[in-house]
C-alpha positions in Angstrom: 140.4 300.0 58.9 138.4 303.0 57.6 138.6 301.7 54.0 137.3 298.3 55.1 134.5 299.9 57.0 133.5 302.0 53.9 133.6 299.0 51.7 131.4 297.0 54.0 128.9 299.8 54.2 128.8 300.0 50.4 128.2 296.3 50.0 125.6 295.8 52.7 121.9 295.8 51.8 119.6 297.9 54.1 117.9 295.7 56.6 114.3 295.9 57.9 113.3 298.4 60.6 112.6 296.6 63.8 111.4 299.8 65.6 110.1 303.1 64.3 113.0 305.3 63.1 112.2 308.0 65.7 112.2 305.5 68.6 115.3 306.0 70.8 114.8 303.1 73.2 112.5 300.1 73.7 112.2 300.8 77.4 109.1 302.5 78.9 109.4 306.2 79.9 108.9 305.4 83.6 111.8 303.0 83.5 114.1 305.7 82.0 112.9 308.2 84.6 113.9 305.8 87.4 117.3 305.2 85.8 118.0 308.9 85.5 117.2 309.3 89.2 119.4 306.3 90.1 122.2 307.7 87.9 122.3 310.9 89.9 122.3 309.0 93.2 125.3 307.0 92.1 127.1 310.1 90.7 126.5 312.3 93.7 127.1 309.8 96.5 130.1 308.1 94.7 131.3 305.2 96.9 129.1 306.0 99.9 126.0 304.3 98.6 126.7 301.0 96.8 124.5 299.8 94.0 121.9 298.7 96.5 119.6 301.5 95.3 116.4 301.0 93.5 113.8 303.5 92.2 110.1 303.1 92.0 108.1 305.6 89.9 105.0 305.7 92.0 103.0 308.2 90.0 103.3 310.4 86.8 100.6 313.0 86.3 100.7 314.9 83.0 99.2 318.3 83.0 99.2 320.9 80.1 102.1 322.9 81.6 103.9 320.4 83.9 104.5 316.7 84.5 104.5 315.7 88.2 106.6 312.7 89.0 106.5 311.0 92.4 109.3 308.5 93.0 110.5 306.4 95.9 114.2 305.6 96.4 114.8 302.2 98.1 117.9 301.5 100.1 118.8 298.5 102.2 120.0 300.2 105.4 119.2 303.2 107.6 122.8 304.5 107.1 122.2 304.6 103.4 119.0 306.5 103.9 120.9 309.1 105.8 123.5 309.4 103.1 120.9 309.8 100.3 119.0 312.4 102.3 122.1 314.2 103.5 122.5 316.9 106.1 119.2 318.8 106.3 118.1 317.2 103.0 120.9 318.7 101.0 121.9 315.5 99.1 118.3 314.6 98.3 117.7 318.1 97.0 120.9 317.9 94.8 119.8 314.4 93.5 116.3 315.7 92.7 117.5 318.9 91.0 119.9 317.0 88.7 117.5 314.2 88.0 114.7 316.7 87.2 116.9 318.4 84.6 117.6 315.1 82.9 113.9 314.1 83.0 112.9 317.4 81.5 115.2 316.6 78.6 113.6 313.2 78.2 110.1 314.4 78.1 110.8 317.9 76.6 108.8 319.7 79.1 108.6 321.0 82.7 108.8 318.5 85.5 108.0 318.7 89.2 109.9 315.8 90.9 109.1 314.6 94.4 111.4 312.0 95.9 110.9 309.8 99.0 113.5 307.6 100.6 112.5 304.3 102.2 114.5 301.5 103.8 113.7 298.0 102.4 116.1 295.6 104.0 117.6 292.9 101.7 115.4 294.0 98.8 118.0 292.5 96.4 117.5 289.0 97.9 113.7 289.1 97.6 112.2 287.8 94.4 109.0 289.7 95.3 110.7 293.0 95.8 112.8 292.6 92.7 109.7 291.9 90.7 107.8 294.9 92.2 110.7 297.2 91.3 110.7 296.1 87.7 113.6 293.7 87.7 113.2 290.5 85.7 113.4 287.5 88.0 114.6 284.2 86.5 113.2 281.0 87.8 
């Protein structure tokens, strides 16, 4: 397999660049920030909160020494809100801390991350809510 792979690489002509060489993704930075927060929710809550979690990056303020990010976590039920917040806010703090570290790597700078949790019943069934949260809605 390795020899075949080497042979193919030797014989292939270089193709055109479709994106600049230093571009890591074609997604906007805000989208990636939201996905980093969502990832921490899914990792830290495990089976307790299903994939009915969405993130809205409400505001990003870039200052010389710090970037302030305000985000809202949307869940479908009050019980999910309680799980995401945790006892005395412990889960939300853990989510925020882990997500902040990941966002700092993304932007290569200091981040202040403020998270809010809101219940939005049946947001996954609403075309309007899906669109507002950045999901592509097919007709």
